[in-house]
N, C-alpha and C positions, 0 to 999 in steps of 0.2 A: 504494500500500500504506500502511496506517496505521502510525504509529510504535508504537502499542500492540502491534500484531501483530508488528512487526519485533523489538522488544526482548524478546519471549518467548524468543528464541533465544540470549540471552546472560545471563550472571550479572550481576544488577543490585544495587548497594549501596543506592542511593536515587535517586529521581526528583524533580526540581524542575520543577513545572509540570504541565500536563495532557497526557498522551501521545495523546489522541484526535484527533490531527491527521494530515492526509494528507502523505506524503512522496513527492516526485517524482524523487528521485535520491539516491545516497549517494556519498561520496568521502572519502579521507584527505588529499587535496591541496587546500589552500585555494584554489589558483588555478583549480580546476575547479568550485568551488561556484557554484550558481545559486539562484534563488528556490525556496523550499520544499524545500531539500536537507537531508540529514543529514550533518554533518561529524564524522568520527571522528578524534580527536586522538591520534596514536600517537607514543610516544617512540622515535625511530629511533636509529641508531648515531651520526649526526652532527647531526641536526635533531630537535627536540622539537615535535611538532605542537601541543602545548598553547600554544606561543607564537603560534600563528596563529588561535586561536579568534576573536578580535575581527575579524580580517580576513574569516574565513569568514562571520561574522554580517553584516558590511558588505556582503558579496556576495549575501546572501539566505538564509543558513542559518537554519532555524527550529528545528533540534534539534542538540544536541551530545552526543556520547559521549566521556567523558573519565575519566581516573583521578583527577585533582585539579581541583577547581572553580576557575574564575577568580575573582579578587578582586571584579570587577564582574559582577553577575548582571543579565541583562536579563529583564524580565517578559514580553517578547515571544518568548522562546526557551525551549524545554524542554531541561533538562540531565539526562543519564542518567550517573550515576557508576558505574564498574565497576572491578574490581581490575586488569584487564588489557585495555588497549585493543587491543593487537595481536591477542590471541585473539578479542576481540569483532569486530574488522574481518573476520577470516576467516569467522566465523559469520554476521555480517550480510550479507556478500557472497554466501554460500551461500543464505541465505534470500531475498535480493533477486532472485536469478536462479532461484529455484524449486528449490533443492537438486539441481542437475543431476548431481552425482556419485552420488547415490542411484539415478539412472536408468541408470547405466553400470556395467559391470564394470571398476573402476579398480584398476590395479596400479602401485605406485611402485617405483623402483629407486634405491638409494643405495649409496655406496661411493666410494673415492678414484678408482679407475680402473674403466672398463668400463660406467659408467652409460649413456652415449650409445649404445654398441654394443648393449648388452642391451635397452634400451628400444626402439631402432629396429628391431632384428631381431624383437622380439615384434610390433611394429606390422606389419612386412612379412610375417611368418609368418601372422598372423591375417587379413591381406588375401588371402593365398594360399588361405586357408580359405573365402574368399568373404564374409567379414564386413566391415561398415563400421567403420572404426577411427579413433580419434584418437591423436595423438602430441604430447607436450610434451617438447622436448629442447633441448639446447644449440645444435645445428646449425640446426634448423627445427621449427616446430610445424605439425601437419597436422590438418585437419578432413576426414577421409577422404582425398581426393586434393588438396584445396585447401591450398596451402602458405601459411603465415603466418610472416613473419620472426620469429626469436627474438632477444630482447634480453638475457634472463637465463636461467640454467639452469632456475630455477623462477620463473615470473612473480609479480608482486604479486597479492594475493588477489582484487582486483576483476577484473583482467585474466584471472586463472586461472579463476574461476567463469564469467566471460563466455564464455571459450573453450569450457569444458565445456558450457555451455548451447547454444552453436552446434553443438557435436558432437552433442548429443542431438537438436536440431532438424533436423540433417542426416541423422539416422537411424543414427548410430553406436551400437553396442552395447558396444564395448570401448574403453578408453583406457589408454595406457601413458605413464608420465611419469618423468622424472628428478626425484629429490628431493635437493636439495643440503643440505649441513650448515647453510649460511646460512639457508635457508628453514625448516628445522626449528627452529633456534634463534630465529629472528625470528617464528615462528608463522605464516608465510605459508601453511602447509598446514592451518591450523585450519579446521574446517568441512567438510573433505573426508571422504568415506565410502570408505575404501580396502577393497578386497576381497582384496588381496594386497600383500606387500612382499618385495623381494629385496635382499639385502646381498651385494655383490661382494667387497670387501676394504677394508682401511684401512691407509694408509701416510701418511707426512708430507705435509701440504698445508694451505694456508690458515691457517698459524700467525700470519700478520699479523693475522688476524681473531680466531681462537680462542685464540691465545697458547700453549696447550699441547696436546699430542697427546691427553691425557686429556679436555680440554674438547671437542676435536674429536670424539672417540669418543662422549662423552655427548650431543652434539648429534644425531648419527646415531641413537643408541639411543632418543632421545625419539620418533622416528618409530615404532619397533617397540613401545615402551611404550604408545602410544596406540591401537594397532590393536584392532578389535573381535574378540570371540572367534570369530566366524564366518569371519574372514579367514585367509589362510595367511601364514606367515612362512618364507621360504626363504633359507637362509644358506649361505655358503661355509665348509664345515667345515675346510678347509685353511688358513684365515686365523685367527690366534689370537683375533681379535675376533668371529669368527662366533658362537660360543656365548654371548658376552657380550650380543649383540643379542637373544638368546632368553630371557635371565634373567627378565625381568619382563613379557614379553608375554603377553596373553591369547589370542593367535591360535594356530592350529594350527601346530605346529613341524615343519619339514622341513629337510633338509640335502642339499648336493651336494658331491662331492669327486672329485679325480683320484688321491688317495693312499690313502684308507682307506674302510672301509665307510660307506655313507651311503644315504639314500633314493634318490638319483640318483647313480650311480657312473659315471665316465667313464675312458677310457684312450686315449692317443694310440698308434695302431698304426703310422702312417707320416706323416712331414712332408715337404712339398715346397714350393717357392716359389709353386706354383700351387694349393696346397690341402693338405688333411690327411685321412687316414683315421682316423675316430674309432670307438670302441666306447662305446655309451651303454646302460647296464643290459643288457649282453650282446648288443646288436644293433649291427651295423656300419653306418656311414653315411659317404659321401664328401661333404666340405664344401669350399667355395671360400675357406677361411680358413687362415691360417698362425699357428703359435705356440701355446704353452701358455696364454698369457693369453686367446687367442681360444677355446681349448678350454673354459676356464672360463666364458666368456661364453655359448657355445653350450650348455653343460651347464645353466646357469641358465635359458636360454630353453626348453630341453627340459623341465626340471623344472616350470617355470611353466605351460607348455602342457598338461602332464599334469595338473597340479593344477586347471587350468581346464576339464578334462573332455574334451580332444581325444584322439582315437584315436592310440595309440602309433605304429602303422605309417604313418598319415597324416602325423604329425608328422615322422617321419624322411624320408619322401619329399619333403616340402615344405622341410625344412631343407637338403636337397641343392641346392635352387634358390636359396637366399639368397646375396646378394653382399655384400662388405664395405661398411661405411658410409664415406662420403666423408671422406678425411683420417685414416682409421684403418687402418694397414697397407695403404695404397693403393699397389699395385705398378705401376710403369711400366718397360717394357723398351726400352732404347736400341738403335738400329741397330748400335752398336758392341759389342753383346752384353754389356753390363753392365746392372744393374738399379738403379732408383731407387725408394725406398720413402718415401712421405709419411706421417708419423704425428704425432698430436696429443701424444705423450708429453711431458709438461711437469713431471713429478715424477721424483725419482731412481729410485723403484721402477718407474714406467712405462717409463723409459728402459732400465733393467736388463732388464725383461721383453721389450721389443722387440728389443734387441740380442741377448739370449739366444736368442730365437726364430730370428733370422737365423743365428746361429752354429750352432744345431742343424741347420739345413737345409743350409748351404753347407760346413760343416766346414772342411777345409783347402784347399778347391777355389777359394777366392777371398778377397780382402781386404775388410774392412769400413771404409768411410770415413763418418764421422759429422759432420753439420753440426748444431750445436745452440747455443741461447742460453738466456736466462732473462728472464722478464718484469720490467719495472721497477715500483717502488712495490708490491712484493709481498714475501713471505717471503725475506729475504736469506740466511737460514741454509741454504737448499737449493741456493744457487748453487755453492759449492765441491763439494757432493755430486753435483750434476749433472755437473760436469766430471770428477770421479773415476769415476763410472759410465761415462761416454763413453770415457775413456782406457783403463780396465780391460778394456773389451770391444771396442775398435776398433783397427785398424792405423794409422789416421790420423784426427785430430780437427780440425775447423775450428770454433772458437768464434765466434759471430756475434750479431747483434742479433735480438731476438725482438720484443716490444712494449715498447720502452723507456719508454713513457709520459712521465713528467716527469723521468726520470733521464737522465744522459748514458750512451750505450752503452758508452763506454770504461770508465766506473766499474763497470758491471755485469760486463764482461769481466774486469776486474781482480779482482773478487770471486770469479769462477769460477776464475781462474788461481791464486788464493791457496790453493786446495785441492790443488794439484799440487806435487810435488817437482821437482827439477832434471832428473831422468831422465825423468819423465812429460812434462815440458814439451817434450822433444825431438820428440815426435810430434804437437805441437799448433801450429796456426796461429791467430792472432786476426785476423779480418777483419770489421770492424763492419758494412760494407755487406752485407746479406743476399743481394742479387742476385749480387754479386761472389763471396761465399762459396760459393754454389751452383755458379756457373760454374767456380770453381777446383776444387771437388770432382769435377766431371765431367771436368776435364782430367787429374786424377790417375787416374781409373778405367780399368781394363783389363778385357778380356773375362773374365767370371766374377765380377767384383767386385760388391759391393752398396754403394750410397750410401744412408744413412739421413738424411733431412732431418726433424728432430724439432722439436716444440714448438708448431707452429701448425696443422697438420692442415688442417681444413676452412676455417679463417679466410681471408678474402680481403682482409685489410687489415693494415697496421702502424700502431699507435697511437703517435704521436710528438708530444709537447708538446700533448696534448689534441686533436689532429687525426688522424682515421683516413685514411691514404693507401692506395689500392688496391695490394694485393700478395698474390699467390696462389702458394704454393710449387709447386703442380702446374702452373700456367700457365708459370712460369719454367722448369721442367724441360722441358716440352713445346716451348717456344721453342728451347731448346738442341738438342733432338732434331731439330727442323726446320732447324737451322742459322741461326736468326735472331739468335743472340747470339754 
């Protein structure tokens, strides 16, 4: 592809050199640059790509996209100056791969909690309709049935558009993806042609990056502000930020709710540990999911499927066949007649939702034992809040290690304990070894009790001092059930 054709897709301040050259590859990582490549210098959160322009040229780059020109200009290289390299990267990646998102019906899901479940269930639902579908999620990416390991909630622009091109080439007609606040703020979703957007909720998270809840909200709102007028914007009306997302969007506005009148209105008729009876816009459906938070996720799925033109009765029939996403309220039943639930809940609100759902189902018929930690090198302010939520809704709490990363597990546990008074601490144990914490919880459990193991969900590792060690909460529980521990 010629450079001249490529740069038509971005906003150009000025060009130094003649753009009538052929480009054989594009990248924003100077280490990947080869002969006749275009290098896009992006200012990242920790590294500024402008510092690697010379290295990219040494490796063969014949064109550079940048916000500020280097002091030394090579007459063998074409320089394209733009106001926003991050935005340009997304648009160039889209153009390089032939604008694959325009060939798909692409729907993005954003929110603090529920992104993975909602996006994955839409993927599974549309596959039940016989469609070829793509999925981009925290747990795993899929090109129809082909699984591609996920490294980020939302991939970098080049990887993202490459995956979408592979989806198109594989015959996919729909794609569903999680849209993280980081990706919106960093413009990783630039160049994507969304046909729909879903907002689940907004609570405290990622403040280590965004610093304030308001900045976090604005990052998510950017996604809705940039939608085209032909797209749909579907938001949770029961969340106070739902209507905020719709303020400046050009898209067609739609709402869903469990509490008030909305375009898609839901009601929980009955909750059990093996499922829920829901009413969706006046029609009943039995689903294999538990809890109010899952009712919201399913309501979003129902609304999106309706907006994408699927028949209502067909949607309900196929929703009854859907099963929970790995690590999201994943229920395991012990031979001793207690239940263990594996859930990814890693924010105070998510923990509150899961524990509230368990309490709704078991009432006074059993005790709740919660195993929970908090991640290292992340928002420290939520640690005492996590402990408070666990203690307030549980009969017994075991604080343990999550992904300590480069922090000491004991320091993280102390931060969590700092949120508890002397009375609350009486029902808390601190066991840094996560395997031992899970084993101890099962020793406490009696018939009818529920153990919630929160924070890691689908993850099959623990990150300690920069190394990922294999560890899977579900595997640990199953070993105990088999008497192997």
